[in-house]
C-alpha positions in Angstrom: -14.2 -8.6 0.4 -13.9 -5.2 2.0 -11.2 -4.4 4.6 -11.4 -1.5 7.0 -8.4 0.5 8.3 -8.7 3.7 10.3 -6.4 5.5 7.8 -8.1 4.3 4.6 -11.7 3.5 5.6 -13.0 0.6 3.5 -10.9 -0.8 0.7 -11.5 -3.6 -1.7 -8.2 -5.6 -1.7 -9.3 -8.6 -3.7 -10.9 -9.4 -7.0 -14.6 -10.4 -7.1 -13.6 -14.1 -6.7 -12.1 -13.2 -3.3 -9.1 -15.4 -4.1 -6.8 -13.0 -5.9 -5.5 -9.6 -4.9 -6.4 -6.5 -6.9 -4.3 -3.5 -8.1 -4.7 -1.6 -4.8 -3.5 -4.6 -2.8 -0.6 -5.1 -5.2 0.4 -1.4 -4.9 0.3 -1.6 -1.1 2.5 -4.6 -1.2 4.9 -2.9 -3.6 5.2 0.1 -1.2 6.0 -2.2 1.7 8.6 -4.1 -0.2 10.1 -0.9 -1.5 10.6 0.4 2.0 12.1 -2.9 3.2 14.5 -3.2 0.2 15.6 0.4 -0.1 15.3 1.6 3.5 13.5 4.7 2.0 9.9 5.8 2.7 7.5 5.0 -0.2 6.5 8.7 -0.3 9.8 9.4 -2.2 8.2 7.7 -5.2 5.7 10.5 -5.7 2.4 10.1 -7.6 2.5 7.5 -10.4 -0.2 8.5 -12.9 0.3 5.5 -15.0 -1.2 3.3 -12.3 -5.0 3.3 -12.3 -5.2 4.3 -8.6 -6.0 7.8 -7.6 -3.4 10.2 -6.2 -5.2 10.4 -2.9 -5.4 6.6 -2.5 -1.7 6.2 -3.5 -0.8 8.7 -0.7 -2.9 6.8 1.8 -1.4 3.5 0.8 2.1 5.0 1.3 1.0 6.1 4.8 -0.2 2.6 5.6 3.0 1.1 4.3 5.0 3.5 6.5 2.9 2.5 9.6 3.4 -1.1 8.8 7.2 -0.6 8.4 7.4 1.3 11.7 5.5 -1.4 13.5 7.5 -4.3 12.0 11.1 -3.0 11.7 13.4 -5.3 9.6 16.1 -7.2 11.3 19.5 -5.6 11.3 
């Protein structure tokens, strides 16, 4: 299943069975949780070469996580 975002274009976020998230979706979720838990932007993490996701895609996912965080600010 493909998802479209203006920032990322089309991204495959699920495995072929469409029932389970894939590595890109897991990484996006990780960036969102990181920002919520630490109150720091995910971009402070830098590129993580051990993850099988390109540097360009990692940067775009961090931008989406920041947009999400800015739209849905945590409760104080």
